[in-house]
N, C-alpha and C positions, 0 to 999 in steps of 0.2 A: 289303527291298522299297523301291521308290521313293516319293517324295513324291506327294501328291495334286495334282491340277491346281490346286486352290485354294491349297495351300501354296506351290507354285511361283510362282503369280501374286503372292502376297503377298510372297515373297522378292524377286521382280523389282521390285515397287513400292518396297520398302525400298531396294534397291540403286540404283534410279533417283533416289530422294529424296536418298540420300547423295551420289551423283555430282553432282547439280545443286546440292547445298549447298556443294560444294567448288570447282566450276568455273562459269564464265559459260556459260549455256545457248547463247548465240549462238556462242560459240567452239566448243562441242562439235558444233554442227550446221553450221558454216561450210562445210566441204568437201562435205557432202551437198547443201546448198543450191546451191553453185556448180555441182556436177555436174548437178543437176536443171535449173538455169537454162540451162546450156550446151546442153541438148538442143534448145532453141528456136533457138539459133544454128545448130546442125547441120541442123535441119529446114529453115530458110529459106535456108541457104547451104552445102549439103553439100560443095561443092568449094572453099570458102573464097575465092571470086572477088569477092565484093561489097566495096564500100568499107565500112570499119568503121562509119561513121555510118549508112549504109543498112542494114547487117546488124543494127545495134542497133535501128533503127526497126522493121524487119520482125520481128525477134525479139520485141520488146515486143508487137506486134500478135498474133503467134502465141501468146504467153503469155496474152494477154487472151482470145483465142478458146478456148484450153484451159480456162481457169477459167470462162468463160461456159458452155461445154458441160457442165462439171462441175456448175455451179449448176443448169442446166436439168435434168440427169438427177436431181439431188438433189430438186428441186421435184416432178418427176414421181413419184418414189418416195414422197415425203411425201404427195402427193395420193392416191396409190393406197392407202397405208396408212390414211389418214383415211377414204377411201371404204369400205374393207374393215371398219373398226371400227364402222360405223353399223349 
Protein backbone atom coordinates (compact mmCIF):
# COMPACT_ATOMS: atom_id res chain seq x y z
CA UNK A 1 0.00 0.00 0.00
CA UNK A 2 1.23 3.58 -0.72
CA UNK A 3 2.33 6.25 1.68
CA UNK A 4 -0.09 8.65 3.26
CA UNK A 5 -0.31 12.17 1.94
CA UNK A 6 1.38 13.40 5.12
CA UNK A 7 4.31 11.00 4.66
CA UNK A 8 4.72 12.03 1.01
CA UNK A 9 4.68 15.70 1.98
CA UNK A 10 7.29 15.12 4.67
CA UNK A 11 9.51 13.20 2.23
CA UNK A 12 9.17 16.06 -0.24
CA UNK A 13 10.16 18.63 2.37
CA UNK A 14 13.20 16.55 3.30
CA UNK A 15 14.18 16.19 -0.35
CA UNK A 16 13.83 19.93 -0.93
CA UNK A 17 15.97 20.71 2.13
CA UNK A 18 18.69 18.35 0.89
CA UNK A 19 18.57 19.84 -2.61
CA UNK A 20 18.82 23.42 -1.34
CA UNK A 21 21.65 22.46 1.03
CA UNK A 22 23.70 21.23 -1.93
CA UNK A 23 23.00 23.91 -4.52
CA UNK A 24 22.41 27.64 -4.70
CA UNK A 25 18.66 28.22 -4.79
CA UNK A 26 18.99 31.02 -7.34
CA UNK A 27 20.80 28.67 -9.72
CA UNK A 28 18.12 26.03 -9.27
CA UNK A 29 15.34 28.43 -10.22
CA UNK A 30 17.17 30.53 -12.82
CA UNK A 31 15.63 28.89 -15.90
CA UNK A 32 12.13 29.04 -14.44
CA UNK A 33 12.49 32.72 -13.57
CA UNK A 34 13.81 33.51 -17.05
CA UNK A 35 10.89 31.69 -18.66
CA UNK A 36 8.39 33.45 -16.42
CA UNK A 37 9.86 36.89 -17.16
CA UNK A 38 10.02 36.23 -20.91
CA UNK A 39 6.22 35.99 -20.92
CA UNK A 40 6.07 39.77 -20.48
CA UNK A 41 8.35 40.30 -23.49
CA UNK A 42 6.07 38.10 -25.58
CA UNK A 43 3.00 39.87 -24.22
CA UNK A 44 4.16 43.35 -25.22
CA UNK A 45 5.94 42.37 -28.45
CA UNK A 46 4.53 39.10 -29.81
CA UNK A 47 6.08 39.64 -33.26
CA UNK A 48 9.49 40.77 -31.94
CA UNK A 49 9.34 44.06 -33.83
CA UNK A 50 10.09 46.55 -31.07
CA UNK A 51 13.45 48.09 -30.31
CA UNK A 52 15.01 46.05 -27.45
CA UNK A 53 15.07 49.05 -25.10
CA UNK A 54 11.40 49.81 -25.77
CA UNK A 55 10.48 46.13 -25.37
CA UNK A 56 12.31 46.07 -22.02
CA UNK A 57 10.50 49.22 -20.86
CA UNK A 58 7.09 47.89 -21.84
CA UNK A 59 7.87 44.45 -20.45
CA UNK A 60 8.78 45.98 -17.09
CA UNK A 61 5.45 47.84 -17.03
CA UNK A 62 3.55 44.65 -17.95
CA UNK A 63 5.32 42.83 -15.12
CA UNK A 64 4.45 45.65 -12.73
CA UNK A 65 0.79 45.51 -13.79
CA UNK A 66 0.77 41.72 -13.30
CA UNK A 67 2.07 41.97 -9.73
CA UNK A 68 -0.22 44.90 -8.89
CA UNK A 69 -3.24 42.85 -10.06
CA UNK A 70 -1.98 39.91 -8.00
CA UNK A 71 -1.62 42.09 -4.90
CA UNK A 72 -5.09 43.56 -5.46
CA UNK A 73 -6.70 40.12 -5.68
CA UNK A 74 -4.79 38.98 -2.60
CA UNK A 75 -5.98 42.00 -0.62
CA UNK A 76 -9.58 41.34 -1.67
CA UNK A 77 -9.35 37.72 -0.53
CA UNK A 78 -7.78 38.70 2.79
CA UNK A 79 -10.51 41.31 3.37
CA UNK A 80 -13.22 38.79 2.55
CA UNK A 81 -11.70 36.26 4.95
CA UNK A 82 -11.44 38.86 7.68
CA UNK A 83 -15.07 39.92 7.14
CA UNK A 84 -16.18 36.29 7.22
CA UNK A 85 -14.40 35.55 10.49
CA UNK A 86 -16.27 38.22 12.45
